[in-house]
Every structure is written in C-alpha cells, then in structure tokens.
N, C-alpha and C positions, 0 to 999 in steps of 0.2 A: 229566288223561287223559280224552279224549272217549270216550263209550260207543258201541260199535258195536251194531248190532241183535242180533247173536249174544251179545255180552257182556251186553246188557240182559236177554235171556232167561235166561241163567245166573244173573244177579243176582236176577231176579224170583223164581226158584225158591228161592234161598238166603234172600233177605230174607223170603219168606213163611214159611219154616221157622223162622228165628230170632225172628220177631215173636211167636211163642208161647212164647218162652224168657225166663226171668228171670235176671239176672246181677248180681253185686256191682259197684257203681260207687262210686268214691271221692267223687264230687260229689253223687250223688243216692241212694246206698244201693242196695237191691235194686230193680232197674228192668227193666221189659220192654224188649226190644230192638226197639221199633217204630221206624218211620222218623224220627219227631220226636225220639227219644232217642239217635240215633246221631250222633256228632260228625263234623264235616267231614273230619278226619284219618282216621277210620275208614271213611267213605265212599270216600275216595281210595284207601285200602288195598284195599278190596273191588274197586274198579274196576281197579286194577293187577293184582290176582290173576286176575280174570275175563278180562282182556285176554290175559294170558299163557296161561291154560288154553285159550282158543279157538285159540291157535297151537300147542297141544300142548306147551307148556313146563310142566315139572313140578318145576322147581327154582327157588326164589325167594329172593332176598337183599334184605331191606328195611332200609335204614339210616334211623334215625328220630331225632327230637328226644325229649326227655324228657317223660314223662307225657302222651302223646297218646292213650292208650287202645288202642294197637295190640294188645298182648297180650290185652286184654279182648275184642277182636273175633276174634282168632285162636282162642281157646278154643272158641267155638261152631263154628268151621270144623272143629276137631278132632272134635267130636261129630257134626257133619253127615257128615263123610267116613267115619267109622267106622260110622255108622248106615246110610248108603246102600250102601256097598261091604262086604258081609259077608265076614268072614274076614280083614279088614285087620290087618296086624301093625304096630302103631304105637308110637311113642316120644315122650314129652314130655321134652325135655332141658333141665334148669334149671341155673343157676349155683351154687345152694346148696340146702341142705335146707329152709330156711325158705320159700323160694319154692315148692319142691316141695309142701310141705304146704298152702300157701295155694292153689295152683292145683288141687290135689287136691280141696279143699273146694269151690272154685268149680265145677269140672267136675261133681261129684256133684249140686250144687244145680241146675245148668243142666239136667242130664238129667232129674232128678225134677220139674222145673217144666214139662216138656213134657206136653201132653195125651196120653192113652193112644193115640190114633190115630197120633201121630208118634213116640212114645217107644219106643225099643228098650231094654228093661229091662236093669239091671245084674245079671249072674249072680253075680259075686264082685268084691270091691273091698277093697284094703288099701293100706298105705303104699308098696308096690312097684308097684302098677298096678291096672287094672280089666279085667274081661272082660264083654263084652256078650252078650246072649242070642243074637245072630246069629253069634257066633264071633269077632268083632273084638276085638282086645286093644290096650291102651295101657299101655306100661310107663312108670313114673316113674323117670327116671335122672338122677342128679346128676353134672354134669361136674366141679364143684369149682373153686375159685379158685386153687388151688396145684397143683404137680406132685404126682401121687399114685402110690404104689407099686401096681403091678397095673393101672394105667390106668383106663379107664371101664368099669365092670361092665355087661355086656350079657348077655341070656339068649337072644337069637335074632337072626336077620336081620330087617331092617325094610323095609317098602314105604311107610311114612308116618312123617314126622318133623316135629315142631314144636320148634325150638331157639330159646330165648329168652335175651336178654342174652348173646349169644355173645362179646362183647368181654371179659366177665369170666372166661371159661374159662382155666384156668391151665396146662394141659398140652397144647400143640399136638400133640405126637407121639401122645398117647393119643387125642385127638380125631380125628386122621387115621386111626388104627386103627379107631376106632368108625365113622367115615363109610364105611369099606370094607365095612361090613355092609349098606349100603343097596342095594336092588335097582336095577338100571339098565334093565330091560326090562319090568317088571311094568306092565300096561296102566293100573292104577289107582294108580300110585305118586304121591306128592305130598310135597314137602319144602319147608318154610317156615322160614326163618331170619330173625329180627328182633332188632335190637339198636341201642343207641346206640353212638357211637364213643368209644373211650378210647385214642387214640394209635395208633401203627403196630404192630399186633399181628396175631394170627391172623385176626381178623375183617376187618381191612384186606386181607389176602391173599385171603380168600374173595371180597370185593367186587371186587377187581381181576380175579380169574379169571372172575367172573360177567360183568363188563364185556367181557372179551376173548372170551367165548363166548355171544353173544346169541341164538344159535339154540337152544341147549339150556338156558340159564339166563336168568333175568331179574333185573336189579338195578333198584331204584328207591329214591328218597329222599323222605322226608316231613319237612318242616321245621316249626318251631314255628308258622309262619304258617298252617298248615293246620287248626289248632284254634281255633274261633271264640271260645272263652272266654279266649284269650290276647289280650285287648283291654281297654282301659279301659272300653269300653261295657258289659262284663260284670262289672265290679268294683263292690262296694257303694259305694265312694266314688270311683267312676270319674271323675266330672266334675271333682272337685278335683285328682285325680292327673293327669288329661289336661291341665288348665290349667297345672299345674306343670311337666310334662315335655314338653309340645309347644309349641314356640316359633314354629311356622309354617313351618319349613323343615327339610330334611334336612342333616346334615353331609356333608362330602365323602365320608367313608367309607361313610355310610349310602346316599348316592346310588349309589355303586358297587355295593353289595350289593342295593339295591332293583332296579337295572337287571338284575343277574344273576338274581334271583328271577323277575322279569318275563319275561326272555328265555329262560331255561332251563326254567322250570316253568309259565309262563303265568299267574302270579299277580301281581295288582296290589295292593300293600299299602295299607291305609288308615292315616290319621294316628293313629287310636286304637290300632292295633296297634303302630306305632312307639313311641308313648308308653308302652304296656305294656312293651315290650322295654327301653326306657330305664329305666323304674321298676324292673324286675326286675334289671337290670344294676347298679343303684346299691347293691345289697346282696350282690353276688357278685364274685369275682375275674374277670378277663378270661378266664383259662383255663377256669374252671368254667362261665362263661357260654357260651363257645364249645362246650364239651363238651355242655352240657345243651340249649342253644337255638341251634344253628347255623342260619345263613341258607341255606347251600349244603352239598352233600356234601363239597366240597373244604375248606371251613372246618372242618367237623366233624372231619376227620382231621388236617389240618395244625396247626390251632390247639391241639389237645389233646395233641400229642406233646411229650415233654420232650427237645427236640432240642439237640444240641451246636451246631448252626448257628442263626442268627437266624430265628425262626419266621415273623414277619410278612414278611420278605423272601422266604423260601421260598414262602409262600402267594401272594404277588404274582407271583413268577417262575413258579410253576406255572400260574397263570392265563394268563400271557403265552406261556409256552413250549408250552402245549397245542396251539397253532395254528401253531407254527414248522414250515415245510415242510422236508423232507429227502428225499434219495434213499436207498432201501433196497436192500441187496445181501446175497447169501448166498454163502459160499464152499463149494465142493465139493472137499474135500481128498483127494487120491489117495494112491497108495502111495509116490510120490516127489515131489520138488520140482517137476518140470516137468509132472507129471500132476495139476495143480490147476486147477480152473475157478472162475469166479465169474459169477453172474447177477444181474440186477436183478429185484427182486420187488416186489409191490404190497401185500403183507400184512405188517403190523408184526411179527406173531408168527413170521414166517418169516425175518426179517432178523437177521443178526448184525453187519452193518456199516451204520452210518448216516452219511451224508455231508451236512453242511449247507453246506459251502463247498469247492469244488474247489481244488487247490493254485494259488497265485499265483506267478508267476515271481519276484517280489521278496519272497515270504513267508519268514519265519523261524519254525520250528516246534519246539515242545517235545512229546515223546512220552513218556508214562508207561505202564509195563507192569507189571501185577500178575498173575502167573501163578496158576492154581488151586492151592490148598493151599500157597501160598507162606508165608503168615504163620501159618496154623493149619489144622487138618484140616477146619474148618467153612467156610473160604473156598474154595468149590469152583467158582469161575468164573474163566475167563481174561478179563482186561479190558485194552484198549489205548485210551488217551485221547490225542487229537491236538489241540493248541492252537496257533493262530497268535499269535505274541508281538510285543508292542510295548513301548515304554519304560514305559507306564502302564496296560497292559491285556493280558489274555489272552482270546482269543476261541475258543470251541470250534468246531472245523471237522469233526471226524469221531470216531466211537466204534465200537469193536469189542468185543463181549462175547458169550461163549458158554461153555457147560459141556460142549461136545461134543469138541473136538479133543484129541488126545494132545499131550504137551508138545513133541515135535519138530515137530508141525504148526503150533503157534502161532509157532514160529520162522519158518516159511515166510510166514505172514500178516504178521509183523513185517517181514520182508525186502521183501515187496511194498509195504507202506505206506511204508516208508522210501524205496523206489524212487520212489514217487509224490510224497510230500512230502519232496523231496530235501534241502533246506537245514534239517536238523533235528538236535536233540540228544535222545538216548534215555536215559531213566533207568529201569533195570530192577531190580525186586526180585529179588535173586539167591539169597535163602534157598530151600532145597529145589529145586523144579523150575526156578527161575530159572537156576541153574547149568547145567542141562541145555539150556536155550535157548541160552545162550552157546556151549556145546559144539557144538550143531547148526549154529549160524551159522559157527563155525570149520570144521566139517566141510564145509559148502557151499563155503567159501573154498578148502579143500584140493581139493575136487572140481574147482573151476574151474581152480586152478593145474595140476592133473594132466590137464586136458582131458577129464574124465570126463563132463561134461554136454553134451548135444546142442547147447546154445547156443554152446559153445566151438567146436564143429565148424562152426557157421554163421559163424564169424568174428566173434562178438560177445563174446569173452572180456573185452575191455577195457571194454565197456559194462556187463557184468554185475559186473565188479570194482568199478565206480564206486559201486555200492550200499554196499559195505563200506568203500571208501576215503573216501566223502563223509560218512558218518554219524559224528557225534561222540557219544561216550559220556560220561555224567555222571561226574565225578570227585569222589569223596568223600574228605574229609580228616579223618583221625582227630585229634581235639583234642589227644591226648597224644603225637602223632607229627608235630611240625612239620617243614617242609621237603618236598622232593620225594619222599622215601621214605614220607611219610605218606599219599600219595594212592593210592586204589584205585578201580577202575572200578565204576560202578553203586551200588546201595543195598542194605544189609543191615539189616533192621529189628531194633531191640531196644526195650525198654520206654522208654528215655529218648528216643531219637531219634524214636520213633513219636509221642510227645506233642508234640515240637517240630514235626514236619512237618505234623501235623494242625492244630495251632494256627496255623501260618503259612497253611495253606489257609483256615481260618475267617476270619482277618484279611483275606486277599485277597478272599474272597467278601463279607464285611461292608462293605468299602470300595469295592465295585463294580469291583475290578480284574478279577475273574473274570466273564466273560460266558457263562453256561451256556445251552446250547440243548437239552440232552437231558432229557426228562421222566424217564426211568429214573434218571438221575444225581441229579436233584432229589429223587426219591422215596427213593433210598438215603440222601442227605444228611439227609432228614427222619427217618430211622430211627436215625441215629447219636446215641447218648447218652453222657454222661460220668458214670461211677459211680466216684467216687474217682479213682484214677490210670488207670482203664480207660476208653478211648474206642473204642467200636465199635458196630456195629448191634445193636439190642436183639433178644433172643430168637433166632429163626431168620433174622432179616433179613440181607441181603447188603450189603456195603460195598466190593466189589471195584472198582467204578467210582470210588468216592470216593477210595480209596487210590491208584489209578492216576492220578487227577487231582492228588492231593497230590504224587506223584512228578514229574509234569510241572511243577507249580508250583515245586517245589524246584529243578529244573534251571533254570527261568527266573530264580528269585530269586537263586541263587548265581552262575550263569555267564553267562546271556544278557542280563539286564537292564542291567548296567553298560555293555556295548557299545551297546545300543539307546539308552540315555540319552545316551551320548557322541555318538552320531550323530543325536540329536534325532528318533528314530523314534517320536514320539507317535502315538497312535491317530488322533486327528482330523486331524493334519497328513498322515499317510501315506494314510489313506483318502480324504481330500479331493483330494490330488494324483493318486491312482489314478483317482478318478472323473472328474476333469478330463481326464486322459490318455485314458481310455476313451471319453469323449464326443468327443474329437477324432478318435480312430481308428475310432469307430463300433462298438467292441467292448463287451461286457458288463463290469461291474465285476469279476466273478470268472469263472473258467472253468467253464462249465456243460457238463460232458462226460458221457460214458457209459463204463461198464466193459464190455468185450467178453468174452463167454464164451471160454474157452480162452486167456486172455490170456498165460499163460506160453508157449503154443505159437505165439502170433501173431507172425509175422515180416515179412509183406509188408503194408504199410499205404500207401494212396495218399497222396501228398503234398498232395492237395487237401483232405484231412480237417482238421478243426479241431485246433488244438494240444492241447487238453485231451483230445479223443477218442484221439489218438495216445498221450498220456501214460498214460491209464488202460488202453488196450488193451495197451500194452507198457511196464511200469514202468521198463524199462531205457533207454527213449528219452530222449536228452539234448537234442535240438533244436539250433537254431542261433541262439537268442536270441529 
C-alpha cells in the first residue's frame, strides 16, 4: 500500500505517540514501539488503516496470517483513539476469557508506560473494562466460541470496536445483535476487525460484505510474507535450513502462488522466504498450513474449509471464475404475469439473473429449480440453474437467485427462462412452495386456454402455449413402484435421495463434467459440509444454488445423457462443429443478445434485429430456423 501525503501525516502523529509506549512482544519481551521495532506486517496494517481513514472509512476488516503481531499493534490504536477522542464508548471483543485477561494486562501496561504529557490516566479498571479520566470507556466483552444463552452481554451502545479473532466466535446470531449496537453516524466512530480464516463462517460473510461495500468498509489481507522474520535469514540455523529446503527453483504450485502475491499485493518473495515456508510446512498438515500461513486471501478461506466438494479444485475454479464475464439482469415483477419487466444492470449486487451464454439454436438444456423454504425453513432463497448439456459435459449458461419474489412470481421467471432456453428439461423441487409453482404454471395455462391474457387477444395464443408444450419435466421413478405407474413429475427430497443426488453432483464436479461459471455457486459449494448423514451448508450458509444444480444434474444424468451419447453429442465435437459453422456464416459462436425492458409486453420487433435480441425481447418468439 503506497502512502499518500495525507496518510503519512496521520501515521506520523500516530507513530510519534506509540514510540513512547512499551508493549509485550512474543519475540523481544517488553519493547518500545519505535520504528525499528515494528514488523513489516504491522507497518502494512497501519498504512492500510490510515489510507482508509483519509477516505473517511471507519469500518475495517483485516484478514491475516498467524502470528503477525497485528493484535499487538491494534491495542495501541485502542488507547490512542480513546485518549484523543474524549467520551468514546469503546469495546474490546475477544473470542475467550483468557485472551480478554491477556489483552487487559497489555492495555494497562501500555497506558502506564506513556509519559505524563501523553498519558490520559485510568480512573477505574477491572475485568469488565476500564474508564479513562477523559470519560472514554473500553468494555472487555467475550464473544465465546460456542452458542450462548442470552447472546453477547453488552452494557451500552458503542462508537469504537476492536474485534479480534472473529473467526472463533461461535454464535453468529448473537454477534449480529451485538453489532447492531454500533453507531453509524458518530463522527469519531472506528471499528476494526482482525482475524485469521477458519473456513466459511461468519467472518467469511463479513469479509464478503466489506468487499461488496468498498465506500463504507475496507477489506485488506496481510499474508505470512509480510513479516520479515518468516525467512531463513532470521533463523538461528537459517543457512543450513535454507540449503536443505531451497533447491534453486519454485515448484509449479509455488510459481502460481508467487505470481498471485506479486500481482495482487505487489510483493516479490525472496528465496529465503520460500525456504522458510517449505520448512514450516514440513511439520504441519496442508490444511493447517493454509489456515495459518496462507499466500492469498482466497487460499485462506478455501483451503481451510471442510468442504463436501474437492477443495483444491474449488480453489482453482474460484481463481479462474472470478474473471468470467457475464451479463447481469434484474426482474421487476408486477401484479400479474404480463406486468413484468426486466432490465440489464451493471452492478453485481443488483443482479438476480446472470447470463454467461445466450441460448443456442441447437442447445439442449437442463434447468434445476430450488424454491425458497422448499427443503427447510432456513433455505430462504429461490434458485434456478440452467446448464447446456452434452454427452460428456454440462456447461453453466445462466443462473437466477433471489430472496425477494413470492412463490407465484418465481413461476413467471421460470416460464420466461423456459421460453428462452426452449429445448429444456426442468427438474423442480416440489416440496412445500414447489407445489405452488406447479399450480401457478397450470393457472397460466388455464388463462391462456380461456383467452384471459392480452397476448391471446393479440393472436399469439399458440406461441404462448408453446412454452408449456415444449418444456419437458423430470420424471422420478419410485424404486418400490416399477412400471409406468411408478413415475411422478419433478423431485421430492427425502433423507435418502438427498444423499444420492448430492453425491452424484460431487462426482460430476470432481470428474470435470460440470463446468461452473458462477462464483456465488462455487462459494456455496465451498460451504457445504458432510456431518454424518447430513450434507448441507455449514451454519447460516446457503446452498440453494448447489441444490438447484444437483437437480439439473439429476435430469441430465437420468434422462438426457443417454440420448446425447447415442447421438454422439460430445462437448468438443459439438462446439468445434458450431465454431466452424459460425466462421463460415460470420456469426459469433453463441448468441450475444440483449433483454429488452417490458419484454412481456413487447409485440412489434423489427425483422432486421438479431435473432437473439428477438428471443430475449419476446421469449415466445419461435423464429424460422
């Protein structure tokens, strides 16, 4: 992080203040916080905080490697802020009581080590907090590592917070309640969260929100490479260790990580640092090493989760998928089927429909639908996943996910998407709200038959009916009911078939049959864990996209793949033939169109427009080949 002139002025003031302060250091004991005694990782932390403050950011999320001295440098910030801004209502939030007591001792020593001209004396101090003579207070609050009755005890609202080792906090709901006590407008508010990563938990969700809101929050990562003592040059027997663990070149995996650290964080690693990392890794498991000493923020989270899906593959796919382009759209769902609009948007947080590939005239598609609250009361998001199917592959082409629409409205979205990706098979979870979706689709069909929709009055009844006539529904066969009578439409989840369908999805992903393009889907997959017979997202994590994908995969696996195999519709053969045909015709490989606002009301479209523009503008358009 380069220092701007204003950032340097802020740092100068702060560094001058802490240079008179003594603090407990693991490596050097009680040490003055002078320039020469501050680690590189601590300097980086200070620069990141100062840069954010100059932009009036007051909410910081720092993801860190282990033992970088970050908490050690934040504790003086706690004292500085409470001393400078009198009457500050502060809180130090720790993961357990032992850390609370340790930090309490350090804070008292830091304050008492300051010269009289800089020290704001302690008026009262006990195990629950301290009060300074200027009226500022700092409560010592324990979050706890397990779910607690009564939540997190707080005595007041706060405008200052230092939350340490957030990934250890055990009660997300209680922490949410606690965070609601924080001021949102106080001019001197400051909130600093710092923690290592321990899987996909509440801390991961906080980091994601900070990344999505860079104006009001700042996220930054500090890796093991930021601390200069993490090098064989700083080790007592460093020369021998360096000779043993550095062979003159990086492995392929190290080359990839080295490039990411260089490109993303502007850090060029030295061979002595790599040798130290290899030496340290020799006595730790791969998961523990990634958790304690990650190279990048992505590795910190992905590699530490106990995922049901293969972790290394998820990590690799996340890196690749993060740059996958897509078109983003948002539905505006009205009071009835025809009063529905859709617009293209440029912000990911506004999109509920992502399109990576427009429908192809020869495409065959599987659509999985997991309605909100279908499998449990915690699965509160609608998800529709659309995949183009081949004999040996499934390629994700579109994804709809939202927690906004009513159940009947999701039926309208499904009708639209089926009208666009016409040659498709739908597999719908019919437990709970899924049955209502089927009823709404039948209701739309009845309205069409009765001529109650305006489209029918425009002479388009036959075109509208094609949506319902052309869509195929997944047929599920009860194992105990052979023959035609044993088949029912769509999918109804139970404990046994849920295990089956998710294991089939994992196999398809692990064998590279599934070509995932959605970062949100990969993130959900990373949160899915298996605990005995239970396979679902950990904690408050969502897995609606995952299950919708499993439904689409099941439709492909049971009903679509045999025909595709018989017709030799392999991915490479089909895409190569399409590419050659497109080169001859001068057209793009896939249809890159636009969705027009008021598409349900659009009826007059010029014949000179592109085929895909007409298709998205009016999902009922059939074309002439």
